[in-house]
N, CA, C and O atoms as a Tripos MOL2 file, in Angstrom:
@<TRIPOS>MOLECULE
protein
  312   311    78     0     0
PROTEIN
NO_CHARGES

@<TRIPOS>ATOM
      1 N          80.7230   17.7450    3.9380 N.3       1 MET1
      2 CA         80.1360   18.9110    4.2790 C.3       1 MET1
      3 C          81.0080   19.9650    3.6500 C.2       1 MET1
      4 O          80.4870   21.0550    3.4170 O.2       1 MET1
      5 N          82.2410   19.7740    3.3540 N.am      2 VAL2
      6 CA         82.9440   20.8900    2.7150 C.3       2 VAL2
      7 C          82.3380   21.2900    1.5270 C.2       2 VAL2
      8 O          82.2800   22.4950    1.2820 O.2       2 VAL2
      9 N          81.7700   20.2820    0.5650 N.am      3 ASP3
     10 CA         81.1410   20.6010   -0.6120 C.3       3 ASP3
     11 C          80.1140   21.4730   -0.3700 C.2       3 ASP3
     12 O          79.9570   22.3550   -1.2140 O.2       3 ASP3
     13 N          79.2450   21.4460    0.7350 N.am      4 TRP4
     14 CA         78.0990   22.2150    1.0010 C.3       4 TRP4
     15 C          78.4970   23.6020    1.6880 C.2       4 TRP4
     16 O          77.8450   24.6100    1.4160 O.2       4 TRP4
     17 N          79.5380   23.6460    2.5520 N.am      5 TYR5
     18 CA         79.7230   24.7480    3.4730 C.3       5 TYR5
     19 C          81.0600   25.3110    3.2580 C.2       5 TYR5
     20 O          81.3480   26.3120    3.9140 O.2       5 TYR5
     21 N          81.8560   24.8640    2.5060 N.am      6 GLY6
     22 CA         83.1650   25.3390    2.2200 C.3       6 GLY6
     23 C          84.1660   24.8410    3.1850 C.2       6 GLY6
     24 O          83.8420   24.0030    4.0270 O.2       6 GLY6
     25 N          85.4360   25.3380    3.1030 N.am      7 PRO7
     26 CA         86.5450   25.0370    3.9000 C.3       7 PRO7
     27 C          86.4050   24.9450    5.3860 C.2       7 PRO7
     28 O          86.9970   24.1120    6.0730 O.2       7 PRO7
     29 N          85.5200   25.9240    5.8730 N.am      8 ALA8
     30 CA         85.3030   25.9700    7.4440 C.3       8 ALA8
     31 C          84.9690   24.6090    7.9550 C.2       8 ALA8
     32 O          85.4080   24.2040    9.0310 O.2       8 ALA8
     33 N          84.1140   23.8340    7.1040 N.am      9 ALA9
     34 CA         83.6240   22.5390    7.5490 C.3       9 ALA9
     35 C          84.5280   21.5140    7.7850 C.2       9 ALA9
     36 O          84.1350   20.4680    8.3030 O.2       9 ALA9
     37 N          85.9000   21.7090    7.4150 N.am     10 GLU10
     38 CA         86.9360   20.8690    7.7350 C.3      10 GLU10
     39 C          87.3400   20.9170    9.1790 C.2      10 GLU10
     40 O          87.9120   19.9180    9.6150 O.2      10 GLU10
     41 N          87.1290   21.9290    9.9860 N.am     11 THR11
     42 CA         87.4000   21.7870   11.2920 C.3      11 THR11
     43 C          86.2120   21.3870   12.1480 C.2      11 THR11
     44 O          86.4040   21.4500   13.3630 O.2      11 THR11
     45 N          85.0600   21.0020   11.7460 N.am     12 TRP12
     46 CA         84.0300   20.5420   12.3250 C.3      12 TRP12
     47 C          84.2790   19.0930   13.0350 C.2      12 TRP12
     48 O          84.9360   18.2150   12.4760 O.2      12 TRP12
     49 N          83.7780   18.9560   14.1260 N.am     13 GLN13
     50 CA         83.9020   17.5500   14.8770 C.3      13 GLN13
     51 C          82.4990   16.9540   14.7520 C.2      13 GLN13
     52 O          81.4930   17.6630   14.7770 O.2      13 GLN13
     53 N          82.4670   15.5240   14.6050 N.am     14 HIS14
     54 CA         81.0630   14.7370   14.7810 C.3      14 HIS14
     55 C          81.0350   14.8490   16.2970 C.2      14 HIS14
     56 O          82.0240   14.6890   17.0130 O.2      14 HIS14
     57 N          79.7200   15.1610   16.7490 N.am     15 LEU15
     58 CA         79.5200   15.2250   18.2870 C.3      15 LEU15
     59 C          78.8260   14.0640   18.7900 C.2      15 LEU15
     60 O          79.1620   13.5500   19.8570 O.2      15 LEU15
     61 N          77.7850   13.5790   18.0200 N.am     16 LYS16
     62 CA         76.9390   12.4460   18.4460 C.3      16 LYS16
     63 C          75.9830   11.8700   17.2770 C.2      16 LYS16
     64 O          75.5450   12.5810   16.3730 O.2      16 LYS16
     65 N          75.7570   10.7010   17.3920 N.am     17 THR17
     66 CA         74.8930   10.2140   16.1810 C.3      17 THR17
     67 C          73.5900    9.8130   17.0290 C.2      17 THR17
     68 O          73.7470    9.3560   18.1610 O.2      17 THR17
     69 N          72.3540    9.9740   16.5120 N.am     18 PHE18
     70 CA         71.1380    9.6530   16.9780 C.3      18 PHE18
     71 C          70.4020    8.6470   16.1230 C.2      18 PHE18
     72 O          70.1770    8.8680   14.9330 O.2      18 PHE18
     73 N          70.0120    7.4880   16.7660 N.am     19 ARG19
     74 CA         69.3000    6.6300   15.8910 C.3      19 ARG19
     75 C          67.9800    6.5950   16.2520 C.2      19 ARG19
     76 O          67.7360    6.3940   17.4410 O.2      19 ARG19
     77 N          67.0020    6.7600   15.4210 N.am     20 VAL20
     78 CA         65.6730    6.9410   15.6940 C.3      20 VAL20
     79 C          64.7820    5.8170   15.2550 C.2      20 VAL20
     80 O          64.3000    5.8560   14.1230 O.2      20 VAL20
     81 N          64.5140    4.7640   16.1080 N.am     21 PRO21
     82 CA         63.7730    3.6840   15.5010 C.3      21 PRO21
     83 C          62.5090    4.0820   14.9130 C.2      21 PRO21
     84 O          61.9180    5.0810   15.3200 O.2      21 PRO21
     85 N          62.0450    3.3230   13.9380 N.am     22 ARG22
     86 CA         60.7160    3.6610   13.0600 C.3      22 ARG22
     87 C          60.7280    5.1190   12.7580 C.2      22 ARG22
     88 O          59.6620    5.7330   12.7950 O.2      22 ARG22
     89 N          61.7780    5.6930   12.4770 N.am     23 ALA23
     90 CA         61.5300    6.9960   11.8230 C.3      23 ALA23
     91 C          60.9770    7.2400   10.4840 C.2      23 ALA23
     92 O          60.5000    8.3130   10.1110 O.2      23 ALA23
     93 N          61.0800    6.1080    9.7510 N.am     24 LEU24
     94 CA         60.5200    6.1420    8.4660 C.3      24 LEU24
     95 C          59.4340    4.9180    8.4590 C.2      24 LEU24
     96 O          59.5470    3.9680    9.2330 O.2      24 LEU24
     97 N          58.5040    5.0180    7.6270 N.am     25 PRO25
     98 CA         57.6100    3.8740    7.5100 C.3      25 PRO25
     99 C          58.1840    2.6100    7.0380 C.2      25 PRO25
    100 O          59.1290    2.5910    6.2480 O.2      25 PRO25
    101 N          57.5400    1.3830    7.5830 N.am     26 ASP26
    102 CA         58.2750    0.0990    7.1900 C.3      26 ASP26
    103 C          57.9990   -0.1400    5.7120 C.2      26 ASP26
    104 O          56.8800   -0.0710    5.2050 O.2      26 ASP26
    105 N          59.2150   -0.4490    5.0240 N.am     27 LYS27
    106 CA         59.2490   -0.5560    3.5900 C.3      27 LYS27
    107 C          59.6090   -1.8830    3.2670 C.2      27 LYS27
    108 O          60.1560   -2.0780    2.1820 O.2      27 LYS27
    109 N          59.3600   -2.9620    4.1400 N.am     28 THR28
    110 CA         59.8750   -4.1990    3.6920 C.3      28 THR28
    111 C          58.7970   -4.6930    2.6770 C.2      28 THR28
    112 O          57.7590   -4.0580    2.4890 O.2      28 THR28
    113 N          59.0850   -5.8230    2.0520 N.am     29 VAL29
    114 CA         58.0940   -6.3330    1.0530 C.3      29 VAL29
    115 C          56.8040   -6.7090    1.7250 C.2      29 VAL29
    116 O          55.7280   -6.3950    1.2160 O.2      29 VAL29
    117 N          56.8740   -7.3020    2.7330 N.am     30 THR30
    118 CA         55.7090   -7.7700    3.3790 C.3      30 THR30
    119 C          54.9080   -6.4880    3.9610 C.2      30 THR30
    120 O          53.6780   -6.4800    3.9130 O.2      30 THR30
    121 N          55.4180   -5.7290    4.3470 N.am     31 ALA31
    122 CA         54.6160   -4.4090    4.7850 C.3      31 ALA31
    123 C          54.0760   -3.6240    3.5070 C.2      31 ALA31
    124 O          52.9950   -3.0490    3.6330 O.2      31 ALA31
    125 N          54.5840   -3.5710    2.5800 N.am     32 MET32
    126 CA         54.2000   -2.9860    1.3320 C.3      32 MET32
    127 C          53.7110   -3.9870    0.1780 C.2      32 MET32
    128 O          54.1080   -3.9890   -0.9870 O.2      32 MET32
    129 N          52.8340   -4.7720    0.7150 N.am     33 ALA33
    130 CA         52.4780   -5.8070   -0.3660 C.3      33 ALA33
    131 C          51.5230   -5.0310   -1.4320 C.2      33 ALA33
    132 O          51.4960   -5.4020   -2.6050 O.2      33 ALA33
    133 N          50.7990   -4.0160   -1.0040 N.am     34 GLU34
    134 CA         50.1270   -3.2100   -1.8620 C.3      34 GLU34
    135 C          50.8420   -1.9020   -1.8750 C.2      34 GLU34
    136 O          50.5960   -1.1160   -0.9610 O.2      34 GLU34
    137 N          51.8260   -1.5240   -2.9380 N.am     35 PRO35
    138 CA         52.5680   -0.5630   -2.9100 C.3      35 PRO35
    139 C          52.1760    0.8270   -2.9620 C.2      35 PRO35
    140 O          52.8080    1.7480   -2.4460 O.2      35 PRO35
    141 N          50.9150    0.9460   -3.7240 N.am     36 HIS36
    142 CA         50.2740    2.1730   -3.7750 C.3      36 HIS36
    143 C          48.7070    1.9350   -3.0610 C.2      36 HIS36
    144 O          47.7150    1.5110   -3.6550 O.2      36 HIS36
    145 N          48.7890    2.3090   -1.7190 N.am     37 ARG37
    146 CA         47.4200    2.1460   -1.0230 C.3      37 ARG37
    147 C          46.5020    3.2350   -1.6120 C.2      37 ARG37
    148 O          46.8230    4.4030   -1.8320 O.2      37 ARG37
    149 N          45.1770    2.5930   -1.8540 N.am     38 PRO38
    150 CA         44.2370    3.5320   -2.4890 C.3      38 PRO38
    151 C          43.8700    4.7390   -1.3840 C.2      38 PRO38
    152 O          43.8460    4.4880   -0.1790 O.2      38 PRO38
    153 N          43.6160    5.9280   -1.8580 N.am     39 PRO39
    154 CA         43.3890    6.9980   -0.9460 C.3      39 PRO39
    155 C          42.1570    6.9980   -0.2870 C.2      39 PRO39
    156 O          42.0040    7.5360    0.8100 O.2      39 PRO39
    157 N          41.1740    6.3610   -0.9660 N.am     40 ARG40
    158 CA         39.6830    6.4160   -0.4480 C.3      40 ARG40
    159 C          39.6360    5.2570    0.6860 C.2      40 ARG40
    160 O          39.7210    4.0690    0.3760 O.2      40 ARG40
    161 N          39.5030    5.6780    1.9580 N.am     41 VAL41
    162 CA         39.3010    4.7030    2.9560 C.3      41 VAL41
    163 C          37.8740    4.4750    3.2300 C.2      41 VAL41
    164 O          37.5760    3.3300    3.5700 O.2      41 VAL41
    165 N          36.9630    5.3270    3.1470 N.am     42 SER42
    166 CA         35.6060    5.1450    3.2330 C.3      42 SER42
    167 C          34.7990    6.5380    2.6450 C.2      42 SER42
    168 O          35.4820    7.4470    2.1730 O.2      42 SER42
    169 N          33.5330    6.6340    2.6920 N.am     43 PRO43
    170 CA         32.9640    7.9160    2.0930 C.3      43 PRO43
    171 C          33.4950    9.0980    2.8990 C.2      43 PRO43
    172 O          33.4830    9.1100    4.1290 O.2      43 PRO43
    173 N          33.9410   10.0520    2.1720 N.am     44 ASP44
    174 CA         34.5010   11.2560    2.8890 C.3      44 ASP44
    175 C          35.6900   11.1550    3.7940 C.2      44 ASP44
    176 O          35.9730   12.0570    4.5810 O.2      44 ASP44
    177 N          36.4390    9.9630    3.6670 N.am     45 VAL45
    178 CA         37.7380    9.7610    4.4360 C.3      45 VAL45
    179 C          38.8800    9.4170    3.3230 C.2      45 VAL45
    180 O          38.7430    8.5110    2.5010 O.2      45 VAL45
    181 N          39.7010   10.0250    3.3830 N.am     46 TYR46
    182 CA         40.9220    9.9620    2.3410 C.3      46 TYR46
    183 C          42.1280    9.7670    3.2500 C.2      46 TYR46
    184 O          42.1920   10.1770    4.4090 O.2      46 TYR46
    185 N          43.0270    9.1330    2.6330 N.am     47 LEU47
    186 CA         44.3860    8.8880    3.2480 C.3      47 LEU47
    187 C          45.4180    9.1570    2.3420 C.2      47 LEU47
    188 O          45.3450    8.7550    1.1810 O.2      47 LEU47
    189 N          46.4350    9.8390    2.7870 N.am     48 CYS48
    190 CA         47.5060   10.0770    1.8510 C.3      48 CYS48
    191 C          49.0030   10.3170    2.8440 C.2      48 CYS48
    192 O          48.8090   10.6390    4.0160 O.2      48 CYS48
    193 N          50.0620   10.2010    2.4950 N.am     49 GLY49
    194 CA         51.3380   10.2770    3.1020 C.3      49 GLY49
    195 C          52.4480    9.3770    2.3910 C.2      49 GLY49
    196 O          52.2120    8.6090    1.4580 O.2      49 GLY49
    197 N          53.4720    9.5520    2.8710 N.am     50 ASP50
    198 CA         54.6680    8.6720    2.3300 C.3      50 ASP50
    199 C          54.3950    7.2570    2.8070 C.2      50 ASP50
    200 O          54.8370    6.3230    2.1380 O.2      50 ASP50
    201 N          53.7130    7.0320    3.8910 N.am     51 HIS51
    202 CA         53.4410    5.6130    4.1920 C.3      51 HIS51
    203 C          52.4980    4.9330    3.2390 C.2      51 HIS51
    204 O          52.3880    3.7070    3.2580 O.2      51 HIS51
    205 N          51.8350    5.6620    2.4300 N.am     52 CYS52
    206 CA         50.9540    5.1340    1.4250 C.3      52 CYS52
    207 C          51.6680    4.8830    0.0380 C.2      52 CYS52
    208 O          50.9980    4.5080   -0.9240 O.2      52 CYS52
    209 N          52.9180    5.0740   -0.0530 N.am     53 ASP53
    210 CA         53.7720    5.1150   -1.2100 C.3      53 ASP53
    211 C          55.2950    4.8210   -0.8260 C.2      53 ASP53
    212 O          55.6160    4.0250    0.0570 O.2      53 ASP53
    213 N          56.1690    5.5400   -1.5750 N.am     54 MET54
    214 CA         57.5690    5.2900   -1.0630 C.3      54 MET54
    215 C          57.7930    6.3080    0.0250 C.2      54 MET54
    216 O          57.1930    7.3810    0.0770 O.2      54 MET54
    217 N          58.7660    5.8650    0.9550 N.am     55 ALA55
    218 CA         58.9610    6.8070    1.9450 C.3      55 ALA55
    219 C          59.9850    7.9220    1.6540 C.2      55 ALA55
    220 O          61.1810    7.8890    1.9400 O.2      55 ALA55
    221 N          59.3890    8.8050    1.1060 N.am     56 SER56
    222 CA         60.1910    9.9950    0.5800 C.3      56 SER56
    223 C          58.9180   11.1260    0.3870 C.2      56 SER56
    224 O          57.7010   10.9410    0.3920 O.2      56 SER56
    225 N          59.6680   12.2920    0.2280 N.am     57 ILE57
    226 CA         58.9310   13.6140   -0.2860 C.3      57 ILE57
    227 C          58.1950   13.1990   -1.4920 C.2      57 ILE57
    228 O          56.9790   13.3740   -1.5690 O.2      57 ILE57
    229 N          58.8970   12.6440   -2.4620 N.am     58 ASN58
    230 CA         58.1500   12.1940   -3.6500 C.3      58 ASN58
    231 C          56.9360   11.3860   -3.4410 C.2      58 ASN58
    232 O          55.8540   11.6900   -3.9430 O.2      58 ASN58
    233 N          57.1550   10.1930   -2.5790 N.am     59 GLY59
    234 CA         56.0670    9.4310   -2.4730 C.3      59 GLY59
    235 C          54.8880   10.1090   -1.6070 C.2      59 GLY59
    236 O          53.7370    9.7010   -1.7660 O.2      59 GLY59
    237 N          55.1680   11.1430   -0.6920 N.am     60 ALA60
    238 CA         54.1670   11.8610   -0.2680 C.3      60 ALA60
    239 C          53.3320   12.7540   -1.2390 C.2      60 ALA60
    240 O          52.1110   12.8940   -1.1810 O.2      60 ALA60
    241 N          54.0830   13.2740   -2.0420 N.am     61 MET61
    242 CA         53.3430   14.0870   -3.0230 C.3      61 MET61
    243 C          52.5220   13.4020   -3.9400 C.2      61 MET61
    244 O          51.4100   13.7920   -4.2950 O.2      61 MET61
    245 N          53.2190   12.1310   -4.4080 N.am     62 CYS62
    246 CA         52.3070   11.2270   -5.1950 C.3      62 CYS62
    247 C          51.1510   10.9570   -4.6450 C.2      62 CYS62
    248 O          50.0990   11.1650   -5.2500 O.2      62 CYS62
    249 N          51.2010   10.4130   -3.3180 N.am     63 SER63
    250 CA         50.0340   10.0130   -2.5920 C.3      63 SER63
    251 C          49.0740   11.0120   -2.3260 C.2      63 SER63
    252 O          47.8910   10.6970   -2.1980 O.2      63 SER63
    253 N          49.5150   12.3810   -2.2130 N.am     64 GLY64
    254 CA         48.7000   13.5060   -1.9150 C.3      64 GLY64
    255 C          47.8560   13.7370   -3.2200 C.2      64 GLY64
    256 O          46.6480   13.9730   -3.1940 O.2      64 GLY64
    257 N          48.6150   13.6460   -4.3650 N.am     65 ARG65
    258 CA         47.8170   13.7320   -5.6140 C.3      65 ARG65
    259 C          46.7940   12.9360   -5.9740 C.2      65 ARG65
    260 O          45.8190   13.3240   -6.6160 O.2      65 ARG65
    261 N          47.0170   11.5560   -5.4890 N.am     66 ARG66
    262 CA         46.0020   10.4410   -5.8000 C.3      66 ARG66
    263 C          44.8220   10.7650   -4.8590 C.2      66 ARG66
    264 O          43.6830   10.4740   -5.2250 O.2      66 ARG66
    265 N          45.0220   11.3050   -3.7640 N.am     67 ALA67
    266 CA         44.0750   11.5920   -2.7420 C.3      67 ALA67
    267 C          43.2900   12.8390   -3.2240 C.2      67 ALA67
    268 O          42.0890   12.8670   -2.9560 O.2      67 ALA67
    269 N          43.7640   13.7340   -3.8140 N.am     68 ALA68
    270 CA         43.2090   14.9020   -4.1980 C.3      68 ALA68
    271 C          42.4380   14.6540   -5.5150 C.2      68 ALA68
    272 O          41.4610   15.3450   -5.8020 O.2      68 ALA68
    273 N          42.8350   13.7730   -6.2230 N.am     69 GLU69
    274 CA         42.0800   13.3350   -7.5890 C.3      69 GLU69
    275 C          41.0230   12.6060   -7.0970 C.2      69 GLU69
    276 O          39.9440   12.9400   -7.5880 O.2      69 GLU69
    277 N          40.9750   11.6410   -6.2150 N.am     70 ALA70
    278 CA         39.9710   10.9670   -5.5910 C.3      70 ALA70
    279 C          38.9000   11.8580   -4.9900 C.2      70 ALA70
    280 O          37.7100   11.5690   -5.1160 O.2      70 ALA70
    281 N          39.2780   12.8570   -4.3870 N.am     71 ILE71
    282 CA         38.2740   13.7560   -3.8650 C.3      71 ILE71
    283 C          37.6020   14.4530   -4.8860 C.2      71 ILE71
    284 O          36.3830   14.6030   -4.8110 O.2      71 ILE71
    285 N          38.3550   14.9650   -5.9820 N.am     72 LEU72
    286 CA         37.7150   15.6480   -7.0980 C.3      72 LEU72
    287 C          36.7910   14.7220   -7.8490 C.2      72 LEU72
    288 O          35.7070   15.0850   -8.3060 O.2      72 LEU72
    289 N          37.2430   13.6080   -7.9390 N.am     73 ALA73
    290 CA         36.1850   12.6990   -8.6800 C.3      73 ALA73
    291 C          35.0320   12.3580   -7.9260 C.2      73 ALA73
    292 O          33.9260   12.2650   -8.4590 O.2      73 ALA73
    293 N          35.2280   12.1650   -6.7050 N.am     74 ASP74
    294 CA         33.8400   11.9880   -5.8010 C.3      74 ASP74
    295 C          33.0610   13.1260   -5.8900 C.2      74 ASP74
    296 O          31.8480   13.0220   -6.0710 O.2      74 ASP74
    297 N          33.6290   14.2440   -5.7810 N.am     75 ARG75
    298 CA         32.8130   15.5900   -5.6600 C.3      75 ARG75
    299 C          32.1260   15.8300   -7.1330 C.2      75 ARG75
    300 O          30.9850   16.2910   -7.1810 O.2      75 ARG75
    301 N          32.7870   15.5340   -8.2370 N.am     76 LEU76
    302 CA         32.2370   15.8980   -9.6890 C.3      76 LEU76
    303 C          31.3200   14.6890   -9.8340 C.2      76 LEU76
    304 O          30.5580   14.8400  -10.7880 O.2      76 LEU76
    305 N          31.1610   13.5740   -9.2060 N.am     77 LEU77
    306 CA         30.1770   12.5110   -9.4000 C.3      77 LEU77
    307 C          29.1750   12.7200   -8.4970 C.2      77 LEU77
    308 O          28.1600   12.0510   -8.6870 O.2      77 LEU77
    309 N          29.1830   13.4810   -7.5480 N.am     78 ALA78
    310 CA         28.1230   13.5410   -6.5080 C.3      78 ALA78
    311 C          26.9340   14.5300   -6.9450 C.2      78 ALA78
    312 O          25.9690   14.7020   -6.2020 O.2      78 ALA78
@<TRIPOS>BOND
     1     1     2 1
     2     2     3 1
     3     3     4 2
     4     3     5 am
     5     5     6 1
     6     6     7 1
     7     7     8 2
     8     7     9 am
     9     9    10 1
    10    10    11 1
    11    11    12 2
    12    11    13 am
    13    13    14 1
    14    14    15 1
    15    15    16 2
    16    15    17 am
    17    17    18 1
    18    18    19 1
    19    19    20 2
    20    19    21 am
    21    21    22 1
    22    22    23 1
    23    23    24 2
    24    23    25 am
    25    25    26 1
    26    26    27 1
    27    27    28 2
    28    27    29 am
    29    29    30 1
    30    30    31 1
    31    31    32 2
    32    31    33 am
    33    33    34 1
    34    34    35 1
    35    35    36 2
    36    35    37 am
    37    37    38 1
    38    38    39 1
    39    39    40 2
    40    39    41 am
    41    41    42 1
    42    42    43 1
    43    43    44 2
    44    43    45 am
    45    45    46 1
    46    46    47 1
    47    47    48 2
    48    47    49 am
    49    49    50 1
    50    50    51 1
    51    51    52 2
    52    51    53 am
    53    53    54 1
    54    54    55 1
    55    55    56 2
    56    55    57 am
    57    57    58 1
    58    58    59 1
    59    59    60 2
    60    59    61 am
    61    61    62 1
    62    62    63 1
    63    63    64 2
    64    63    65 am
    65    65    66 1
    66    66    67 1
    67    67    68 2
    68    67    69 am
    69    69    70 1
    70    70    71 1
    71    71    72 2
    72    71    73 am
    73    73    74 1
    74    74    75 1
    75    75    76 2
    76    75    77 am
    77    77    78 1
    78    78    79 1
    79    79    80 2
    80    79    81 am
    81    81    82 1
    82    82    83 1
    83    83    84 2
    84    83    85 am
    85    85    86 1
    86    86    87 1
    87    87    88 2
    88    87    89 am
    89    89    90 1
    90    90    91 1
    91    91    92 2
    92    91    93 am
    93    93    94 1
    94    94    95 1
    95    95    96 2
    96    95    97 am
    97    97    98 1
    98    98    99 1
    99    99   100 2
   100    99   101 am
   101   101   102 1
   102   102   103 1
   103   103   104 2
   104   103   105 am
   105   105   106 1
   106   106   107 1
   107   107   108 2
   108   107   109 am
   109   109   110 1
   110   110   111 1
   111   111   112 2
   112   111   113 am
   113   113   114 1
   114   114   115 1
   115   115   116 2
   116   115   117 am
   117   117   118 1
   118   118   119 1
   119   119   120 2
   120   119   121 am
   121   121   122 1
   122   122   123 1
   123   123   124 2
   124   123   125 am
   125   125   126 1
   126   126   127 1
   127   127   128 2
   128   127   129 am
   129   129   130 1
   130   130   131 1
   131   131   132 2
   132   131   133 am
   133   133   134 1
   134   134   135 1
   135   135   136 2
   136   135   137 am
   137   137   138 1
   138   138   139 1
   139   139   140 2
   140   139   141 am
   141   141   142 1
   142   142   143 1
   143   143   144 2
   144   143   145 am
   145   145   146 1
   146   146   147 1
   147   147   148 2
   148   147   149 am
   149   149   150 1
   150   150   151 1
   151   151   152 2
   152   151   153 am
   153   153   154 1
   154   154   155 1
   155   155   156 2
   156   155   157 am
   157   157   158 1
   158   158   159 1
   159   159   160 2
   160   159   161 am
   161   161   162 1
   162   162   163 1
   163   163   164 2
   164   163   165 am
   165   165   166 1
   166   166   167 1
   167   167   168 2
   168   167   169 am
   169   169   170 1
   170   170   171 1
   171   171   172 2
   172   171   173 am
   173   173   174 1
   174   174   175 1
   175   175   176 2
   176   175   177 am
   177   177   178 1
   178   178   179 1
   179   179   180 2
   180   179   181 am
   181   181   182 1
   182   182   183 1
   183   183   184 2
   184   183   185 am
   185   185   186 1
   186   186   187 1
   187   187   188 2
   188   187   189 am
   189   189   190 1
   190   190   191 1
   191   191   192 2
   192   191   193 am
   193   193   194 1
   194   194   195 1
   195   195   196 2
   196   195   197 am
   197   197   198 1
   198   198   199 1
   199   199   200 2
   200   199   201 am
   201   201   202 1
   202   202   203 1
   203   203   204 2
   204   203   205 am
   205   205   206 1
   206   206   207 1
   207   207   208 2
   208   207   209 am
   209   209   210 1
   210   210   211 1
   211   211   212 2
   212   211   213 am
   213   213   214 1
   214   214   215 1
   215   215   216 2
   216   215   217 am
   217   217   218 1
   218   218   219 1
   219   219   220 2
   220   219   221 am
   221   221   222 1
   222   222   223 1
   223   223   224 2
   224   223   225 am
   225   225   226 1
   226   226   227 1
   227   227   228 2
   228   227   229 am
   229   229   230 1
   230   230   231 1
   231   231   232 2
   232   231   233 am
   233   233   234 1
   234   234   235 1
   235   235   236 2
   236   235   237 am
   237   237   238 1
   238   238   239 1
   239   239   240 2
   240   239   241 am
   241   241   242 1
   242   242   243 1
   243   243   244 2
   244   243   245 am
   245   245   246 1
   246   246   247 1
   247   247   248 2
   248   247   249 am
   249   249   250 1
   250   250   251 1
   251   251   252 2
   252   251   253 am
   253   253   254 1
   254   254   255 1
   255   255   256 2
   256   255   257 am
   257   257   258 1
   258   258   259 1
   259   259   260 2
   260   259   261 am
   261   261   262 1
   262   262   263 1
   263   263   264 2
   264   263   265 am
   265   265   266 1
   266   266   267 1
   267   267   268 2
   268   267   269 am
   269   269   270 1
   270   270   271 1
   271   271   272 2
   272   271   273 am
   273   273   274 1
   274   274   275 1
   275   275   276 2
   276   275   277 am
   277   277   278 1
   278   278   279 1
   279   279   280 2
   280   279   281 am
   281   281   282 1
   282   282   283 1
   283   283   284 2
   284   283   285 am
   285   285   286 1
   286   286   287 1
   287   287   288 2
   288   287   289 am
   289   289   290 1
   290   290   291 1
   291   291   292 2
   292   291   293 am
   293   293   294 1
   294   294   295 1
   295   295   296 2
   296   295   297 am
   297   297   298 1
   298   298   299 1
   299   299   300 2
   300   299   301 am
   301   301   302 1
   302   302   303 1
   303   303   304 2
   304   303   305 am
   305   305   306 1
   306   306   307 1
   307   307   308 2
   308   307   309 am
   309   309   310 1
   310   310   311 1
   311   311   312 2
@<TRIPOS>SUBSTRUCTURE
     1 MET1         2 RESIDUE 1 A MET
     2 VAL2         6 RESIDUE 1 A VAL
     3 ASP3        10 RESIDUE 1 A ASP
     4 TRP4        14 RESIDUE 1 A TRP
     5 TYR5        18 RESIDUE 1 A TYR
     6 GLY6        22 RESIDUE 1 A GLY
     7 PRO7        26 RESIDUE 1 A PRO
     8 ALA8        30 RESIDUE 1 A ALA
     9 ALA9        34 RESIDUE 1 A ALA
    10 GLU10       38 RESIDUE 1 A GLU
    11 THR11       42 RESIDUE 1 A THR
    12 TRP12       46 RESIDUE 1 A TRP
    13 GLN13       50 RESIDUE 1 A GLN
    14 HIS14       54 RESIDUE 1 A HIS
    15 LEU15       58 RESIDUE 1 A LEU
    16 LYS16       62 RESIDUE 1 A LYS
    17 THR17       66 RESIDUE 1 A THR
    18 PHE18       70 RESIDUE 1 A PHE
    19 ARG19       74 RESIDUE 1 A ARG
    20 VAL20       78 RESIDUE 1 A VAL
    21 PRO21       82 RESIDUE 1 A PRO
    22 ARG22       86 RESIDUE 1 A ARG
    23 ALA23       90 RESIDUE 1 A ALA
    24 LEU24       94 RESIDUE 1 A LEU
    25 PRO25       98 RESIDUE 1 A PRO
    26 ASP26      102 RESIDUE 1 A ASP
    27 LYS27      106 RESIDUE 1 A LYS
    28 THR28      110 RESIDUE 1 A THR
    29 VAL29      114 RESIDUE 1 A VAL
    30 THR30      118 RESIDUE 1 A THR
    31 ALA31      122 RESIDUE 1 A ALA
    32 MET32      126 RESIDUE 1 A MET
    33 ALA33      130 RESIDUE 1 A ALA
    34 GLU34      134 RESIDUE 1 A GLU
    35 PRO35      138 RESIDUE 1 A PRO
    36 HIS36      142 RESIDUE 1 A HIS
    37 ARG37      146 RESIDUE 1 A ARG
    38 PRO38      150 RESIDUE 1 A PRO
    39 PRO39      154 RESIDUE 1 A PRO
    40 ARG40      158 RESIDUE 1 A ARG
    41 VAL41      162 RESIDUE 1 A VAL
    42 SER42      166 RESIDUE 1 A SER
    43 PRO43      170 RESIDUE 1 A PRO
    44 ASP44      174 RESIDUE 1 A ASP
    45 VAL45      178 RESIDUE 1 A VAL
    46 TYR46      182 RESIDUE 1 A TYR
    47 LEU47      186 RESIDUE 1 A LEU
    48 CYS48      190 RESIDUE 1 A CYS
    49 GLY49      194 RESIDUE 1 A GLY
    50 ASP50      198 RESIDUE 1 A ASP
    51 HIS51      202 RESIDUE 1 A HIS
    52 CYS52      206 RESIDUE 1 A CYS
    53 ASP53      210 RESIDUE 1 A ASP
    54 MET54      214 RESIDUE 1 A MET
    55 ALA55      218 RESIDUE 1 A ALA
    56 SER56      222 RESIDUE 1 A SER
    57 ILE57      226 RESIDUE 1 A ILE
    58 ASN58      230 RESIDUE 1 A ASN
    59 GLY59      234 RESIDUE 1 A GLY
    60 ALA60      238 RESIDUE 1 A ALA
    61 MET61      242 RESIDUE 1 A MET
    62 CYS62      246 RESIDUE 1 A CYS
    63 SER63      250 RESIDUE 1 A SER
    64 GLY64      254 RESIDUE 1 A GLY
    65 ARG65      258 RESIDUE 1 A ARG
    66 ARG66      262 RESIDUE 1 A ARG
    67 ALA67      266 RESIDUE 1 A ALA
    68 ALA68      270 RESIDUE 1 A ALA
    69 GLU69      274 RESIDUE 1 A GLU
    70 ALA70      278 RESIDUE 1 A ALA
    71 ILE71      282 RESIDUE 1 A ILE
    72 LEU72      286 RESIDUE 1 A LEU
    73 ALA73      290 RESIDUE 1 A ALA
    74 ASP74      294 RESIDUE 1 A ASP
    75 ARG75      298 RESIDUE 1 A ARG
    76 LEU76      302 RESIDUE 1 A LEU
    77 LEU77      306 RESIDUE 1 A LEU
    78 ALA78      310 RESIDUE 1 A ALA
């Protein structure tokens, strides 16, 4: 924390740790048998989020892009 907040952080005390079960999507091999879930669930229903890709902001953004591209492709073909 000193690297981020400077010398004042040296006096800080850890107060408590909270463990949050299932705070991130399950990323075990069996849970992610299909690592990039397709965004099109059914006609006019699209799915995106970090649970469709890597459990990260980058995964959410990649998934959102795939969903947006699927929506555009479907609208252009309609």
